[in-house]
N, C-alpha and C positions, 0 to 999 in steps of 0.2 A: 822345225821343226820342229827353233830351233826349237816349233815345240813347237810337249804334246807330242813335236815334235818329238808321242809318249803316251802312254796309258794311263788313264786316271784311276786313281784309287777310290774306292767307295765314298769315303767321307768327302773327298773333294767333288766327287760327281754329284753328291747330293747338293754341296753348297753352290755349285755351278748351275745345276738345274733349277734350284729355287730362285737364282737371280734370273736365268734366262726364261723361266716360266712368268716371271713378272712382266718381262719384256714382250712375249708372246702376247700375253692378255692385254697390255696396254697397246700394242699394235694393233690387235683385232679391234679393239673399241675404238680406236681412232680411225679405222679405215686406212692405217698408214699404207698397206700395199697398194691401194689404188692412188692414193694421193702421191705416193712415191714415183709413178710412172713418168718417164722422161726420156727424151731423145739421147740423153748422154747415159753411156754404159759406165756404171760406177763398180769398179774392179777393187776388192779388198786387196791391200798390200800388205803382207805380215814382214816380219824383221829379219829375214835373212836372203842373201843375195840370190839363192837359187830362185825363191818365189818371185824375187824382183826381176829375173830373168824371164820368168814365164810372163808376168805382166807386161813387162817391156815389149816383149814381140807380139803379143796379142793386141795391146793397145795400137801399135805401129800398123799392124795389118787392118785393124777397124777403121783406123783414120785413113790410111793412105791406099788401102785397096777398096774399101767399101765406102768411104767418104764419110764415117760416122764421127762421133765424137765419144772421147773417154775421160773418165776420172779416176785417178788412183788414189784409193781412201786407205791412210796409213794408219793400220790398228795392230794390236796384238791378236793372237788367234780367238781367244774367247770373245773379245769385243767384237771381232768380225762377225762371230756368229749371232751375237745379239743384233749387230746391224742388219744382216742378212734377214732375221726374224722379224724386226720391225720396218723392214722395206727400205733402208737407207744404203744399202749397197745390193748389187745384182748379182754376184759371183764370189765363191771362194774357189781359188785355183788348185789349191793344194789342202786336202782334208787329210791329217796324220791321225786316222783312227779314231775320231770322235764320234763313237758309236751311241754315247748317251745323248750328245748333242742333236744329232741325226736323228735319234728316236723321238726325242721331244719336240723339235721343229717340224717334223714330217707327221705327227699324229693327225689322223683322218679329221678329228673334231675341229682342228684348226691349222691345218696344214699350211706351213710357210715356205718350206723348201722342198727341193726335188733333187736327187741324186743325179749328178751329170755324168756318171761312169768314170772309168780310169782316165787319168792324163798322161799315161804311158811310163811315168817314173816309178821306179821301185826305191822305196824308203827304207832306210835302216838307221837304228840308233845304237850308241853302245860307249864304251870307255876305251881310250887309245892312248897309247904311249909310243914314242919314236923308237924306230928300230935299233938305234944305238944303245938304248936303255936295256933292251931285249939282249942284245949283244954281249953287254955288260953283266946282266943279271939274268941268266938262262932260266927259263920257266917263269918270269915274271909276267909273261902274257897269259897266264891262267889265275883265276881268282885265288887259288891256293898260294900260289907264287907271290902273287900281290900282296896277300894279307902278311906274309913272312916279311916283305921287303917294304912295307908302307913307310918306314922311317926314312927312306931316300927321298921321299918327296916333302920333307918338313922345310920350313921357310918362315921368314919373318912374319908372314900372315897367317900363319897355323900353328905356331908355337912347337909344342911336342907332338902334334898331330901331323901327319901327312896330308897335304894339300891336294885337293879335288878340284880342279878348276872347270867351272861350269860358264853359261854364256849369260843369257837373258833370263832373269828369275821366271818370267812368265812363259818360257818354253814349258811344255808338259815333261815332267821328268819323275823317275822312280830311284834315283840315286840314293837318296837318304834311306829308305827301305832296304836296298841292296846293302849298303853300309852296316846298317844294323843287322841284318839276317847273317850276313858273313862275318860278323865282329870285327870290322876293320877299323884300325886307327887312323882314320880319314875325316877331315872337315872340309865341307863345301864352301868354296869361295866363287862369288859371282863375279865376272869380269863386267858385265853391265849390258853387252851385246855381242853378237857373232863377230863384228869387226874387232872389237877391242879383245876378245877372247883369241882370235887368230894372231892379233899382234903379240899376245903375251907368249903364245906357244911358239911363234917365229923366234921372238927374243932368246927363249929357252933353247930353242933347236940351233940358232947360231952359235951358242956356248955351249952346246952338247951338255946342256944340265938336264936333270931328270924332271918330267913333266907329265903329269896324268890328267886326262880332261874328257869331258863329256863331248861327244862330236857325232857326225851323222853323214849318211850318204842319199842323194847327190850332193856333193861339194867338190868344188873345182880344186881346192887345195892338196887333195889326195894325189894330185899329179904332180904337185911340186915337192911335198914331202913325203918322206918314207915313214909310213905310220902303220901301227900294228894294233889290231882290235883285241881287248882283253877277252879271254874265253871264259864265259860263265854258262851254268846249265842253261839248257835251251828253254825257251818261253813254252808254256802249256796254258791253256784257258783257266783264267781266274788266279793265277799264282801270284798276281799284282793285287788282289782284292783287299789286303791289307796294307795301306800305305806305309806303315811302319817296319813291315816284316816281308821282303819280297826276296824271294830265292831264286829268281830266274832272271834271265837276259830280257831285254826288250824283244817285242815280236817283230817281225817283218810286215812292211807295210805297202800295200798297192795303192798309191795315191790317187784321189779321185777328186773330180770337181763336185761343187754343190751350187745350185742355183737358187736364186729368189723364185718362187714358184710363179708368181706374176711375170716375171722377165721370161720364164721358160715357156709359159702358155702364150705369150704374145708372138714367139717364133720368129724374131727379127732376124735378119742377117748376121747382126753381130751375134746373137745368140747361137745361131746355126755354126757359125765360125768356131765359136768357142765349144759347141757341143762336139764339132768334128775334130777339135785339136787332140792331137796325142804326139808327144816325142819321147826321145830317150833321155837317160841320165847324161849322156854324153852331150846330145843337143843342149841341153840345160847348162851343163858346165861350160860348155864353149861361149854362150851369152854371158854367163856369170864371171867369167874370167877377164872378159871385155871390160866389163863395169868395175871388178874389184881390182884387177891388177893392172889393166891398161888406162884405167882412169876415163873410159868414154862414159858419156852421159847414156842414160837408158835408151834414148832415140838413137844416137849414134851406134850403140851396141846392137840394137834391134835392126837397124838399117844395115849394118855390116852382114848380121846374120841372114837376114831375109835375102839380100843380094847373092849370097853364096850357097843358098840351100833353097833354090825354088822348087824341087823336086820333093822337098819335104812339107813344105807349107801349102803349095798351090791346091793339093786335095782337100784342105781344110775349108776352102772358099765355098760357099753356098753355090748351087748349080746356076742359079738364075744369074749370079753376078759374073 
């Protein structure tokens, strides 16, 4: 969501755009989009379990309902866009507001991608603390109260500074800019992945210790832990333009699909199924929980959900199937 799972700052956007522009140019020169055509649907797989749930169900339906083949290509968000641009993946299932990359890759003179429309999920990102922390320190769920009580989050890894626990460094984030703007005595610490971050949050939760962390929805663990989102000034367009000074919360996201143009133009049954696919945050969380909490494989989790929810997925099937 976890990233980006977040809006890019202008300097980061410029760096990303330069990298991806090179990828687009090389792909166009090589004829990569044509050479990439294959019977196997290559689905980008980003590093959070909600996305994994998306990919698991769509892969299962393509293979078991349409008789097709799929490949899940594990990459971070920015790498997935580069792969979409050079033709080595066919679809990104969750786009967390990468308007800069969408504009770059969909430029008329060398269009590589097309917007696939909403996937039905509503995305949000923010700072979270457990309810028991709010109970002990009333008002700490506001940016002003958090600033006054940042010292309760100090620990061995942050010294005199409060620890702000992030997940994967590749997730899009504006946290440092928020820390700077609101002059908070906080230091960002990266757990490494969504899974590792959740493990640290659970450990603190079990001991009723203070923990402040970056998190998002949809995410199934909200139904297990009583978490409170810290209140910041509402997002307004361009408030995040300076990555070092961001005085607003994250925006809300209507998550969408993005297709490789050649894949969309082919109009295969697999494309039609993904194009038709929309589901709710609750649907995604149900599958994610089976994978993350119940320990099911992706295929087992998808099979379980598919068997229990035919009224949801059957309308996604192409008419001819």
